[in-house]
N, C-alpha and C positions, 0 to 999 in steps of 0.2 A: 907531875902536872895532872890535874883532874880534867877529864874531857866529858863531853855530852854522853858518850857511850858508857862511861863509868856511872853516871847519875841516872841514866834511863832505866836500868833494872830496878833501882830503888824507887823511882817514881811509879813504875808499873806495879810493884809490890804494894806501895802505899795506896794506889788507886783500887787495887783488888781488895785490900783490907778495908778501905772506906766503904766500898760497895757491899761487902759482906756484912759489916756492922750495921749499915743503913738498912739493908734488907731484913736483918733480924729484928730491928726495932720496928720497922714498918709492918712486918708480919705479925708481931705481937699486938700492934694496934688493930690490925685487921681481925685477928683472932678474938680480941676483946669485943669489937664491934659486932661480929657475927654472933657471938655468945649472947650479947645484950639484946640484939634484935630478936633472937629466938626466945629468950626469957621474957621479953616484953609482951610477946604474943602467946605465951604459954606453950611454945613448941619445944620439941626435944632437939638439942644441938648434937648431931651424931658424930661420932669418932673424935670429938673434941679437938679438931684440927682444921686448918685451912691449907690449901695447896696453891702454889703459884700457877696461874694459867697463862699469863701474858705480861710482858714488860715492854713499854715503849716510852719514847720521849713525848712530852706534851707541855703546853704553857699553862702556868697557873694564872690567877686573877691579876697578878702584878706583871705578867708578861715574861716571867722567868722560865727558862727551860728546866723542867723537873721530870722525874720518872713517874709514869702512870702505871701502876701495877694492878692487875686483876687477880684476886684470890677466889677460889671456889671452895664451897663447903656443902654439906648435906644436912638436912633437918627433916624431922618427921612431925606432921601435924596431927596424926591419929595414933602414932605409936607403932604402927605396923607397915609403914611405907617409907620411902626415901624420896625426898624432893631436893632439887638443886637450888643453890643460892650462890651469890657472889658478892664480894666486897671490892669496890673500886677505890683505890688509894691514889691521890694526886700529891706527890711528894710524900710527906708523912701524915697527911690529913685525909680523913674519910670523905670521899666525894659522894658515894652512894652505896647503899646495901640493897640488893635485889633478892627477892625470894619468890620462887615459882609458885603461882597460885595466890599470892598475896598482892592485892591491888595497889596499896599505897607504897611508895618508895620511902625508905628510911634515910634520913639525912643526918 
């Protein structure tokens, strides 16, 4: 007879696998957005990577609970400095790209 204790480890492994795959896909979108924002302004996208800074639950426009992830990256506007930037993802969608010293927000 199968009990809840038999199924629980499988559900936990499934949840971990889902989170990992979702994180990879979301990170790839954030990486593309950061690269595009730098390219659009003629800045250099440094290190060609984004790093997870924070992950929290938030509600999207439909009121559903999704993960809000903040990824940080660095760029250079002169070629000899490093400036911070971040990409805020709400679920799998880009909510905002922020770049230090750049006045307009990228959506």
